[in-house]
TIRO-2110 file (N, C-alpha, C; in Angstrom, 1 decimal):
// TIRO-2110
102.8, 107.6, 97.1, N, 1, A
101.7, 106.6, 97.4, CA, 1, A
102.2, 105.5, 98.1, C, 1, A
101.8, 104.9, 99.2, N, 2, A
102.4, 103.9, 99.9, CA, 2, A
101.3, 102.7, 99.9, C, 2, A
101.7, 101.4, 100.1, N, 3, A
100.9, 100.3, 100.0, CA, 3, A
100.9, 99.7, 98.5, C, 3, A
100.3, 98.6, 98.5, N, 4, A
100.2, 97.9, 97.2, CA, 4, A
99.3, 98.8, 96.2, C, 4, A
99.7, 98.6, 94.9, N, 5, A
98.9, 99.4, 93.9, CA, 5, A
97.6, 98.7, 93.4, C, 5, A
97.5, 97.3, 93.7, N, 6, A
96.4, 96.5, 93.4, CA, 6, A
96.0, 95.8, 94.6, C, 6, A
94.8, 95.9, 94.9, N, 7, A
94.1, 95.2, 96.2, CA, 7, A
93.0, 94.6, 95.7, C, 7, A
92.7, 93.4, 96.0, N, 8, A
91.5, 92.7, 95.8, CA, 8, A
91.1, 92.2, 97.2, C, 8, A
89.7, 92.7, 97.6, N, 9, A
89.4, 92.5, 99.1, CA, 9, A
87.9, 92.4, 99.1, C, 9, A
87.5, 91.8, 100.4, N, 10, A
86.1, 91.8, 100.7, CA, 10, A
85.5, 93.2, 101.2, C, 10, A
86.5, 93.9, 101.9, N, 11, A
86.0, 95.0, 102.6, CA, 11, A
85.8, 96.2, 101.7, C, 11, A
84.9, 97.1, 102.1, N, 12, A
84.6, 98.2, 101.4, CA, 12, A
86.0, 99.2, 101.5, C, 12, A
85.9, 100.4, 100.8, N, 13, A
87.1, 101.2, 100.8, CA, 13, A
86.6, 102.6, 100.9, C, 13, A
87.4, 103.5, 101.3, N, 14, A
87.1, 104.9, 101.3, CA, 14, A
87.7, 105.7, 100.2, C, 14, A
86.9, 106.3, 99.4, N, 15, A
87.4, 106.9, 98.2, CA, 15, A
88.1, 108.2, 98.6, C, 15, A
87.9, 108.8, 99.6, N, 16, A
88.7, 110.1, 100.1, CA, 16, A
90.1, 109.7, 100.5, C, 16, A
90.0, 108.5, 101.3, N, 17, A
91.4, 108.0, 101.8, CA, 17, A
92.2, 107.7, 100.6, C, 17, A
91.6, 106.9, 99.6, N, 18, A
92.4, 106.4, 98.6, CA, 18, A
92.9, 107.6, 97.7, C, 18, A
92.2, 108.6, 97.4, N, 19, A
92.7, 109.8, 96.7, CA, 19, A
93.7, 110.4, 97.4, C, 19, A
93.6, 110.6, 98.7, N, 20, A
94.6, 111.3, 99.7, CA, 20, A
95.9, 110.6, 99.5, C, 20, A
95.8, 109.3, 99.5, N, 21, A
97.3, 108.5, 99.5, CA, 21, A
97.8, 108.5, 98.1, C, 21, A
97.0, 108.6, 97.1, N, 22, A
97.6, 108.7, 95.8, CA, 22, A
98.4, 110.1, 95.7, C, 22, A
97.8, 111.1, 96.4, N, 23, A
98.5, 112.4, 96.2, CA, 23, A
99.8, 112.6, 97.0, C, 23, A
100.1, 111.5, 97.9, N, 24, A
101.2, 111.8, 98.9, CA, 24, A
102.5, 111.2, 98.2, C, 24, A
103.6, 111.7, 98.8, N, 25, A
104.9, 110.9, 98.2, CA, 25, A
105.4, 110.0, 99.1, C, 25, A
106.5, 109.4, 98.9, N, 26, A
107.1, 108.3, 99.8, CA, 26, A
107.3, 108.7, 101.2, C, 26, A
107.6, 110.1, 101.5, N, 27, A
107.7, 110.4, 102.9, CA, 27, A
106.3, 110.7, 103.7, C, 27, A
105.2, 110.7, 102.9, N, 28, A
103.9, 111.0, 103.4, CA, 28, A
103.4, 112.5, 103.2, C, 28, A
104.3, 113.3, 102.8, N, 29, A
103.8, 114.6, 102.3, CA, 29, A
103.3, 114.6, 101.1, C, 29, A
102.8, 115.8, 100.8, N, 30, A
102.1, 116.0, 99.5, CA, 30, A
103.1, 116.0, 98.3, C, 30, A
102.8, 115.3, 97.4, N, 31, A
103.6, 115.1, 96.3, CA, 31, A
103.2, 116.4, 95.3, C, 31, A
104.1, 117.4, 95.3, N, 32, A
104.0, 118.5, 94.5, CA, 32, A
104.1, 118.6, 93.1, C, 32, A
104.5, 117.4, 92.5, N, 33, A
104.4, 117.2, 91.0, CA, 33, A
103.0, 116.8, 90.5, C, 33, A
102.1, 116.3, 91.4, N, 34, A
100.7, 116.1, 91.1, CA, 34, A
100.0, 117.4, 90.8, C, 34, A
99.6, 117.3, 89.5, N, 35, A
98.6, 118.5, 89.1, CA, 35, A
97.3, 117.9, 88.8, C, 35, A
97.0, 116.6, 88.7, N, 36, A
95.8, 116.1, 88.2, CA, 36, A
95.5, 114.8, 89.0, C, 36, A
94.3, 114.5, 89.4, N, 37, A
93.8, 113.5, 90.2, CA, 37, A
92.7, 112.9, 89.4, C, 37, A
92.6, 111.7, 88.8, N, 38, A
91.3, 111.2, 88.2, CA, 38, A
91.0, 109.9, 88.8, C, 38, A
89.7, 109.7, 89.0, N, 39, A
89.3, 108.4, 89.5, CA, 39, A
88.0, 107.8, 89.0, C, 39, A
87.8, 106.8, 89.2, N, 40, A
86.6, 106.1, 88.9, CA, 40, A
86.1, 105.1, 89.8, C, 40, A
84.8, 105.2, 90.3, N, 41, A
84.2, 104.2, 91.3, CA, 41, A
83.0, 103.6, 90.8, C, 41, A
83.0, 102.3, 90.7, N, 42, A
81.9, 101.4, 90.1, CA, 42, A
81.1, 100.9, 91.3, C, 42, A
79.8, 100.9, 91.1, N, 43, A
78.8, 100.5, 92.2, CA, 43, A
77.9, 99.4, 91.6, C, 43, A
77.3, 98.7, 92.6, N, 44, A
76.3, 97.7, 92.0, CA, 44, A
74.9, 98.4, 91.6, C, 44, A
74.4, 98.0, 90.5, N, 45, A
73.2, 98.6, 90.1, CA, 45, A
72.0, 97.7, 90.7, C, 45, A
70.9, 98.4, 90.7, N, 46, A
69.7, 97.6, 91.3, CA, 46, A
68.9, 96.8, 90.2, C, 46, A
69.3, 97.2, 89.0, N, 47, A
68.7, 96.5, 87.7, CA, 47, A
69.9, 96.3, 86.7, C, 47, A
69.8, 95.2, 86.0, N, 48, A
70.6, 94.8, 85.2, CA, 48, A
69.8, 94.0, 83.9, C, 48, A
70.0, 94.3, 82.7, N, 49, A
69.2, 93.6, 81.6, CA, 49, A
67.7, 93.6, 81.8, C, 49, A
67.2, 94.7, 82.5, N, 50, A
65.8, 94.7, 82.8, CA, 50, A
65.3, 94.2, 83.9, C, 50, A
66.2, 93.4, 84.7, N, 51, A
65.7, 92.6, 85.9, CA, 51, A
66.3, 93.3, 87.1, C, 51, A
65.5, 93.1, 88.2, N, 52, A
65.9, 93.6, 89.5, CA, 52, A
67.1, 92.6, 89.9, C, 52, A
68.1, 93.3, 90.6, N, 53, A
69.2, 92.6, 91.2, CA, 53, A
69.3, 92.7, 92.7, C, 53, A
69.2, 91.6, 93.4, N, 54, A
69.1, 91.7, 94.8, CA, 54, A
70.5, 91.7, 95.3, C, 54, A
71.4, 90.9, 94.7, N, 55, A
72.8, 90.9, 95.1, CA, 55, A
73.7, 90.5, 94.0, C, 55, A
75.0, 90.8, 94.1, N, 56, A
76.1, 90.6, 93.1, CA, 56, A
77.1, 90.0, 93.8, C, 56, A
77.6, 88.7, 93.4, N, 57, A
78.7, 87.9, 94.0, CA, 57, A
79.9, 88.0, 92.9, C, 57, A
80.9, 88.4, 93.5, N, 58, A
82.2, 88.4, 92.4, CA, 58, A
83.2, 87.4, 93.1, C, 58, A
83.8, 86.7, 92.0, N, 59, A
84.7, 85.5, 92.4, CA, 59, A
85.9, 86.0, 91.7, C, 59, A
87.1, 85.5, 92.0, N, 60, A
88.2, 85.7, 91.2, CA, 60, A
89.3, 84.7, 91.5, C, 60, A
90.4, 84.7, 90.8, N, 61, A
91.4, 83.7, 91.0, CA, 61, A
92.6, 84.5, 91.7, C, 61, A
92.7, 84.1, 93.0, N, 62, A
93.7, 84.9, 93.7, CA, 62, A
95.1, 84.8, 93.1, C, 62, A
95.9, 85.8, 93.0, N, 63, A
97.3, 85.8, 92.5, CA, 63, A
97.3, 86.3, 91.0, C, 63, A
96.5, 85.5, 90.3, N, 64, A
96.4, 85.7, 88.9, CA, 64, A
95.7, 87.1, 88.6, C, 64, A
94.6, 87.4, 89.3, N, 65, A
93.7, 88.5, 89.3, CA, 65, A
94.7, 89.8, 89.4, C, 65, A
95.4, 89.6, 90.5, N, 66, A
96.3, 90.8, 90.9, CA, 66, A
97.4, 91.0, 89.8, C, 66, A
98.0, 89.9, 89.3, N, 67, A
99.1, 90.0, 88.3, CA, 67, A
98.4, 90.6, 87.1, C, 67, A
97.3, 90.2, 86.7, N, 68, A
96.6, 90.9, 85.5, CA, 68, A
96.4, 92.2, 85.6, C, 68, A
96.0, 92.7, 86.9, N, 69, A
95.8, 94.1, 87.1, CA, 69, A
97.1, 94.9, 87.1, C, 69, A
98.0, 94.4, 87.6, N, 70, A
99.3, 95.0, 87.7, CA, 70, A
99.7, 95.2, 86.2, C, 70, A
99.6, 94.2, 85.4, N, 71, A
100.1, 94.5, 84.0, CA, 71, A
99.3, 95.5, 83.4, C, 71, A
98.1, 95.7, 83.6, N, 72, A
97.3, 96.7, 83.1, CA, 72, A
97.7, 98.0, 83.6, C, 72, A
98.4, 98.1, 84.7, N, 73, A
98.9, 99.4, 85.3, CA, 73, A
100.1, 99.7, 84.6, C, 73, A
101.0, 98.7, 84.5, N, 74, A
102.2, 98.8, 83.8, CA, 74, A
102.0, 99.4, 82.3, C, 74, A
101.0, 98.8, 81.7, N, 75, A
100.7, 99.3, 80.2, CA, 75, A
100.4, 100.7, 80.3, C, 75, A
99.5, 101.1, 81.2, N, 76, A
99.1, 102.5, 81.3, CA, 76, A
100.2, 103.5, 81.6, C, 76, A
101.2, 102.9, 82.4, N, 77, A
102.5, 103.8, 82.8, CA, 77, A
103.4, 103.9, 81.3, C, 77, A
103.2, 102.9, 80.6, N, 78, A
104.0, 102.9, 79.4, CA, 78, A
103.6, 103.9, 78.4, C, 78, A
102.3, 104.3, 78.3, N, 79, A
101.6, 105.1, 77.5, CA, 79, A
101.5, 106.6, 78.0, C, 79, A
101.3, 106.8, 79.3, N, 80, A
101.1, 108.1, 79.8, CA, 80, A
102.2, 108.4, 80.9, C, 80, A
102.5, 109.8, 81.1, N, 81, A
103.4, 110.1, 82.3, CA, 81, A
102.8, 110.2, 83.6, C, 81, A
102.2, 109.2, 84.2, N, 82, A
101.5, 109.2, 85.3, CA, 82, A
102.5, 108.9, 86.5, C, 82, A
102.2, 109.6, 87.6, N, 83, A
102.9, 109.5, 88.7, CA, 83, A
102.6, 108.4, 89.7, C, 83, A
101.3, 107.9, 89.7, N, 84, A
100.9, 106.8, 90.5, CA, 84, A
99.5, 106.3, 90.0, C, 84, A
99.3, 105.1, 90.5, N, 85, A
97.9, 104.5, 90.0, CA, 85, A
97.5, 103.5, 91.1, C, 85, A
96.3, 103.2, 91.3, N, 86, A
95.8, 102.2, 92.4, CA, 86, A
94.5, 101.7, 91.9, C, 86, A
94.3, 100.3, 92.1, N, 87, A
93.1, 99.7, 91.8, CA, 87, A
92.7, 98.9, 93.1, C, 87, A
91.4, 99.1, 93.4, N, 88, A
90.9, 98.3, 94.3, CA, 88, A
89.7, 97.6, 93.9, C, 88, A
89.6, 96.3, 93.9, N, 89, A
88.4, 95.5, 93.4, CA, 89, A
87.9, 94.7, 94.6, C, 89, A
86.6, 94.7, 94.8, N, 90, A
85.9, 93.9, 95.9, CA, 90, A
85.5, 92.6, 95.2, C, 90, A
85.5, 91.6, 96.2, N, 91, A
84.9, 90.3, 95.8, CA, 91, A
84.0, 89.9, 97.0, C, 91, A
83.2, 88.9, 96.7, N, 92, A
82.3, 88.4, 97.6, CA, 92, A
80.9, 89.0, 97.3, C, 92, A
79.9, 88.8, 98.4, N, 93, A
78.5, 89.1, 98.1, CA, 93, A
78.4, 90.7, 98.4, C, 93, A
77.9, 91.4, 97.3, N, 94, A
77.6, 92.8, 97.4, CA, 94, A
76.0, 93.2, 97.0, C, 94, A
75.7, 94.3, 97.6, N, 95, A
74.1, 94.7, 97.5, CA, 95, A
74.1, 95.9, 96.6, C, 95, A
72.9, 96.2, 96.0, N, 96, A
72.9, 97.4, 95.2, CA, 96, A
73.3, 98.6, 96.1, C, 96, A
74.0, 99.5, 95.3, N, 97, A
74.7, 100.7, 95.8, CA, 97, A
76.2, 100.6, 96.4, C, 97, A
76.5, 99.2, 96.7, N, 98, A
77.8, 99.0, 97.2, CA, 98, A
78.9, 99.3, 96.2, C, 98, A
79.9, 99.9, 96.6, N, 99, A
81.1, 100.1, 95.8, CA, 99, A
81.8, 98.8, 95.4, C, 99, A
82.1, 98.6, 94.1, N, 100, A
82.8, 97.4, 93.6, CA, 100, A
84.3, 97.8, 93.4, C, 100, A
84.5, 98.8, 92.6, N, 101, A
85.8, 99.1, 92.2, CA, 101, A
86.3, 100.6, 92.2, C, 101, A
87.6, 100.6, 92.6, N, 102, A
88.1, 102.0, 92.6, CA, 102, A
89.4, 102.0, 91.7, C, 102, A
89.4, 103.0, 90.7, N, 103, A
90.7, 103.1, 90.0, CA, 103, A
91.0, 104.7, 90.2, C, 103, A
92.2, 104.9, 90.6, N, 104, A
92.7, 106.1, 90.8, CA, 104, A
94.0, 106.4, 90.2, C, 104, A
94.2, 107.6, 89.5, N, 105, A
95.4, 107.9, 88.8, CA, 105, A
95.8, 109.3, 89.1, C, 105, A
97.2, 109.5, 89.3, N, 106, A
97.8, 110.9, 89.4, CA, 106, A
98.7, 110.9, 88.3, C, 106, A
98.8, 112.5, 88.0, N, 107, A
99.7, 112.7, 86.9, CA, 107, A
100.0, 114.3, 87.1, C, 107, A
101.0, 114.7, 86.4, N, 108, A
101.2, 116.2, 86.5, CA, 108, A
100.1, 116.9, 85.7, C, 108, A
99.5, 116.3, 84.7, N, 109, A
98.5, 116.9, 83.8, CA, 109, A
97.3, 116.2, 83.7, C, 109, A
96.1, 116.9, 83.3, N, 110, A
94.8, 116.3, 83.4, CA, 110, A
94.5, 115.2, 82.3, C, 110, A
95.0, 115.5, 81.1, N, 111, A
94.8, 114.6, 80.0, CA, 111, A
95.3, 113.2, 80.4, C, 111, A
96.6, 113.2, 80.8, N, 112, A
97.2, 112.0, 81.1, CA, 112, A
96.4, 111.1, 82.1, C, 112, A
96.1, 111.7, 83.2, N, 113, A
95.3, 111.2, 84.4, CA, 113, A
94.0, 110.6, 84.0, C, 113, A
93.2, 111.5, 83.1, N, 114, A
91.9, 111.0, 82.7, CA, 114, A
92.0, 109.9, 81.7, C, 114, A
92.9, 110.0, 80.7, N, 115, A
93.1, 108.9, 79.7, CA, 115, A
93.5, 107.7, 80.4, C, 115, A
94.5, 107.7, 81.3, N, 116, A
95.1, 106.6, 81.9, CA, 116, A
94.0, 105.8, 82.7, C, 116, A
93.1, 106.6, 83.4, N, 117, A
92.1, 106.1, 84.2, CA, 117, A
91.1, 105.4, 83.3, C, 117, A
90.7, 106.0, 82.4, N, 118, A
89.7, 105.3, 81.3, CA, 118, A
90.2, 104.0, 80.7, C, 118, A
91.7, 104.1, 80.5, N, 119, A
92.2, 102.9, 79.9, CA, 119, A
92.3, 101.7, 80.8, C, 119, A
92.7, 102.1, 82.1, N, 120, A
92.7, 101.1, 83.0, CA, 120, A
91.4, 100.4, 83.3, C, 120, A
90.4, 101.2, 83.3, N, 121, A
89.1, 100.7, 83.6, CA, 121, A
88.5, 99.8, 82.4, C, 121, A
88.8, 100.3, 81.3, N, 122, A
88.4, 99.5, 80.0, CA, 122, A
89.1, 98.1, 80.0, C, 122, A
90.4, 98.1, 80.4, N, 123, A
91.1, 96.8, 80.3, CA, 123, A
90.8, 95.9, 81.5, C, 123, A
90.3, 96.6, 82.5, N, 124, A
90.1, 95.9, 83.8, CA, 124, A
88.7, 95.1, 83.6, C, 124, A
87.7, 95.8, 82.8, N, 125, A
86.6, 95.1, 82.6, CA, 125, A
86.6, 94.0, 81.7, C, 125, A
87.7, 93.9, 80.7, N, 126, A
87.8, 92.9, 79.8, CA, 126, A
88.9, 91.8, 79.9, C, 126, A
90.0, 92.4, 80.8, N, 127, A
91.1, 91.3, 80.9, CA, 127, A
91.3, 90.8, 82.4, C, 127, A
90.8, 91.4, 83.3, N, 128, A
90.9, 91.0, 84.8, CA, 128, A
90.0, 89.6, 84.9, C, 128, A
90.5, 88.6, 85.4, N, 129, A
89.7, 87.4, 85.6, CA, 129, A
88.8, 87.5, 87.0, C, 129, A
87.6, 88.1, 86.8, N, 130, A
86.5, 88.1, 87.7, CA, 130, A
85.3, 87.4, 87.0, C, 130, A
84.5, 86.7, 88.1, N, 131, A
83.5, 86.2, 87.6, CA, 131, A
82.2, 86.8, 88.4, C, 131, A
81.1, 87.1, 87.8, N, 132, A
80.0, 87.9, 88.5, CA, 132, A
78.7, 87.0, 88.4, C, 132, A
78.1, 86.9, 89.5, N, 133, A
76.8, 86.2, 89.6, CA, 133, A
75.8, 87.1, 90.2, C, 133, A
74.6, 87.4, 89.5, N, 134, A
73.6, 88.1, 90.2, CA, 134, A
72.5, 87.3, 90.7, C, 134, A
71.8, 87.8, 91.8, N, 135, A
70.6, 87.2, 92.2, CA, 135, A
69.5, 88.0, 91.8, C, 135, A
68.7, 87.5, 90.9, N, 136, A
67.5, 88.1, 90.5, CA, 136, A
66.2, 87.4, 90.8, C, 136, A
65.1, 87.9, 90.7, N, 137, A
63.7, 87.3, 91.0, CA, 137, A
63.7, 85.9, 90.3, C, 137, A
64.2, 85.6, 89.2, N, 138, A
64.2, 84.4, 88.6, CA, 138, A
65.3, 83.4, 89.0, C, 138, A
66.1, 83.9, 89.9, N, 139, A
67.3, 83.0, 90.5, CA, 139, A
68.6, 83.6, 90.2, C, 139, A
69.6, 82.8, 90.4, N, 140, A
71.0, 83.3, 90.1, CA, 140, A
71.2, 83.1, 88.7, C, 140, A
72.0, 84.0, 88.2, N, 141, A
72.6, 84.0, 86.8, CA, 141, A
74.1, 84.6, 86.8, C, 141, A
74.9, 83.9, 85.9, N, 142, A
76.1, 84.5, 85.6, CA, 142, A
76.1, 85.8, 84.7, C, 142, A
76.9, 86.8, 84.9, N, 143, A
76.9, 87.9, 84.1, CA, 143, A
77.9, 87.7, 82.8, C, 143, A
77.3, 87.7, 81.8, N, 144, A
78.1, 87.6, 80.6, CA, 144, A
78.9, 88.9, 80.2, C, 144, A
80.0, 88.6, 79.5, N, 145, A
80.8, 89.9, 79.0, CA, 145, A
80.0, 90.8, 78.1, C, 145, A
80.0, 92.0, 78.1, N, 146, A
79.3, 92.8, 77.3, CA, 146, A
80.2, 93.2, 76.0, C, 146, A
79.3, 93.4, 74.9, N, 147, A
80.0, 93.8, 73.7, CA, 147, A
80.5, 95.3, 73.8, C, 147, A
79.9, 95.9, 74.6, N, 148, A
80.3, 97.4, 74.7, CA, 148, A
81.5, 97.5, 75.5, C, 148, A
82.0, 96.7, 76.4, N, 149, A
83.1, 96.6, 77.2, CA, 149, A
84.3, 96.4, 76.1, C, 149, A
84.0, 95.3, 75.3, N, 150, A
84.9, 94.9, 74.4, CA, 150, A
85.3, 96.1, 73.4, C, 150, A
84.4, 96.9, 73.0, N, 151, A
84.3, 97.9, 72.1, CA, 151, A
85.2, 99.0, 72.7, C, 151, A
84.9, 99.4, 74.0, N, 152, A
85.6, 100.4, 74.7, CA, 152, A
87.1, 100.0, 74.8, C, 152, A
87.4, 98.7, 74.9, N, 153, A
88.9, 98.3, 75.1, CA, 153, A
89.5, 98.3, 73.7, C, 153, A
88.8, 98.0, 72.7, N, 154, A
89.4, 98.1, 71.4, CA, 154, A
89.7, 99.6, 70.8, C, 154, A
89.2, 100.6, 71.5, N, 155, A
89.5, 102.0, 70.9, CA, 155, A
90.9, 102.2, 71.1, C, 155, A
91.5, 101.6, 72.3, N, 156, A
92.8, 101.7, 72.8, CA, 156, A
93.9, 100.9, 71.8, C, 156, A
93.4, 99.9, 71.3, N, 157, A
94.3, 99.1, 70.5, CA, 157, A
94.6, 99.7, 69.3, C, 157, A
93.8, 100.7, 68.6, N, 158, A
94.2, 101.4, 67.5, CA, 158, A
95.3, 102.2, 67.7, C, 158, A
95.7, 102.6, 68.9, N, 159, A
96.8, 103.6, 69.0, CA, 159, A
97.9, 102.8, 69.8, C, 159, A
97.8, 101.6, 70.1, N, 160, A
98.8, 101.0, 71.1, CA, 160, A
100.0, 100.5, 70.1, C, 160, A
101.2, 100.6, 70.8, N, 161, A
102.3, 99.9, 70.0, CA, 161, A
102.2, 98.5, 70.0, C, 161, A
102.8, 97.9, 69.1, N, 162, A
102.5, 96.5, 68.8, CA, 162, A
102.8, 95.6, 70.2, C, 162, A
103.7, 95.9, 71.0, N, 163, A
104.1, 95.0, 72.2, CA, 163, A
103.1, 95.3, 73.4, C, 163, A
102.2, 96.2, 73.3, N, 164, A
101.4, 96.5, 74.5, CA, 164, A
100.1, 95.6, 74.3, C, 164, A
99.4, 95.4, 75.4, N, 165, A
98.2, 94.4, 75.4, CA, 165, A
97.1, 95.0, 74.7, C, 165, A
END
């Protein structure tokens, strides 16, 4: 895989291009060690908490956000034998159905790729410094953290070594 592992950007991304890049080695050829590719793509919903959502605006703290996500990737690498990982997170104003986030992981084996991908997403939702504001019929509102996201993250804590996040 070439290019940065963590990207925060305004622009949309191509899932196919990102998956292709993850499967390539440093010379640009296919990495023949890769036996599994797992990914997650998050999109903007048209409804949240029972209300229509006209748009979602995401803000972040440049530099800090990328370092936080890189730390999450390093934690995943310490837990699973993954061969590569990439996170792209969009910021700015987005509309329903727009892509928000891409998480991709490659490994020799399915279980490692799937678990690492879920781990990265669970920590991304709770640890990365993003702020979300929805535009609803009643006006703008900040999106609060969800208890379900924290519960998802905590499932990994039960099996983490003491030095991991």
